[in-house]
Structures are given as structure tokens and as C-alpha cells.
C-alpha positions in Angstrom: -142.7 -58.2 11.8 -143.5 -54.6 12.7 -146.9 -53.1 13.3 -147.8 -49.6 12.2 -151.2 -47.9 12.2 -152.7 -51.2 13.3 -151.4 -53.1 10.3 -148.7 -55.8 10.2 -145.8 -54.8 8.1 -143.5 -57.1 6.1 -140.2 -56.1 4.4 -140.6 -53.3 2.0 -143.9 -52.0 3.3 -142.7 -49.9 6.2 -142.1 -46.8 4.2 -145.5 -47.0 2.5 -147.3 -47.7 5.7 -145.7 -44.8 7.5 -146.5 -42.5 4.6 -150.2 -43.5 4.9 -150.2 -42.9 8.6 -148.7 -39.5 8.4 -149.9 -38.2 5.0 -153.5 -37.5 5.9 -154.5 -33.9 6.3 -155.7 -33.9 9.9 -157.7 -31.0 11.3 -158.1 -31.4 15.1 -157.2 -28.9 17.8 -157.7 -30.5 21.3 -156.2 -33.7 22.6 -159.6 -35.4 22.4 -160.0 -34.4 18.8 -156.5 -35.5 17.9 -157.2 -38.9 19.7 -160.3 -39.4 17.6 -158.5 -38.5 14.4 -155.6 -40.9 15.2 -158.1 -43.7 15.8 -159.7 -43.1 12.4 -156.3 -42.8 10.7 -155.1 -46.1 12.3 -158.0 -47.9 10.7 -158.3 -46.2 7.3 -156.0 -44.8 4.7 -157.7 -41.4 4.9 -156.7 -38.5 2.8 -158.2 -36.0 5.2 -159.8 -36.1 8.6 -161.5 -33.2 10.4 -162.7 -33.5 14.0 -164.4 -30.7 15.9 -165.9 -30.6 19.4 -169.3 -29.0 18.8 -170.4 -29.2 22.5 -168.5 -26.1 23.6 -165.5 -28.0 24.8 -167.0 -30.6 27.1 -166.5 -33.5 24.6 -170.1 -34.6 24.4 -170.7 -33.8 20.7 -168.4 -34.0 17.7 -168.5 -33.2 14.0 -166.3 -35.6 12.0 -165.5 -35.6 8.3 -163.4 -38.4 6.7 -162.3 -38.6 3.1 -160.8 -42.1 2.3 -160.1 -44.3 -0.8 -161.6 -47.2 1.2 -165.0 -45.6 0.7 -165.0 -45.9 -3.1 -167.9 -48.1 -4.2 -169.4 -48.2 -0.7 -172.9 -46.9 0.2 -173.1 -44.1 2.8 -174.4 -46.6 5.3 -171.4 -48.9 4.9 -169.0 -45.9 5.1 -170.6 -44.8 8.4 -170.5 -48.3 9.8 -166.8 -48.5 9.0 -166.0 -45.3 10.9 -168.4 -46.0 13.8 -166.8 -49.4 14.3 -163.4 -47.7 14.7 -164.8 -45.3 17.2 -167.1 -47.7 19.1 -165.5 -47.1 22.5 -165.5 -43.3 22.2 -169.0 -43.1 20.8 -170.3 -44.8 24.0 -169.1 -41.8 26.0 -170.6 -39.1 23.7 -174.1 -37.6 23.6 -174.0 -37.5 19.8 -172.0 -36.8 16.7 -172.3 -35.8 13.1 -170.4 -37.8 10.5 -169.6 -37.1 6.9 -167.7 -39.9 5.1 -166.9 -39.7 1.4 -164.5 -41.0 -1.2 -162.0 -38.5 -2.8 
């Protein structure tokens, strides 16, 4: 068995999993922003992820937007809980963040 994007793969699913991992439109400039986007993409099948450091470059505040099919039928609170669970370790180091999560 192989693992990709945090998921266990069986025969025939490798191509689909890789497409999901790399098909999201990611908008992130710095290494820290890219790391946050990668953590989100590893846990969700997101169509788009946007991460911006809004603290002037020191990494204390972020603005994050995630669009994912997994959010369909979920309340905003549940959507936010899903993303914050993925970023738990990073969030502990931040001063704050703004999160927009929505279904396509």
C-alpha cells in the first residue's frame, strides 16, 4: 500500500489521489504560506486554497480561504472545525487568523 496526501492508497486509486493532491489552485507566496496550504490540501480535497500572511511577514497572522467539496452540507462551524483541526500545531504559534471556508 502507498500513502499520498495522508491517505492510504490501494490499486487503481494512485492516479486519482495524485490528481486531488495537485489539482487544487493554491495561492501562497512564502514557504510558511505554502506549508499551511500543503497541510490543508493533505487533509481535504480542496478545489482552491489561499493563504496570506497579514502580519507584515512575521508569520503571526494569516488570512486563509478554502473551497472544498467536503464542506457541502456542513455548517460554517463544522467547516471551520475541520480546517482548524488540520492546522492545530501551526495555530498554536500564531497570534490569530481569519478563515473563510466554503463549498464550491
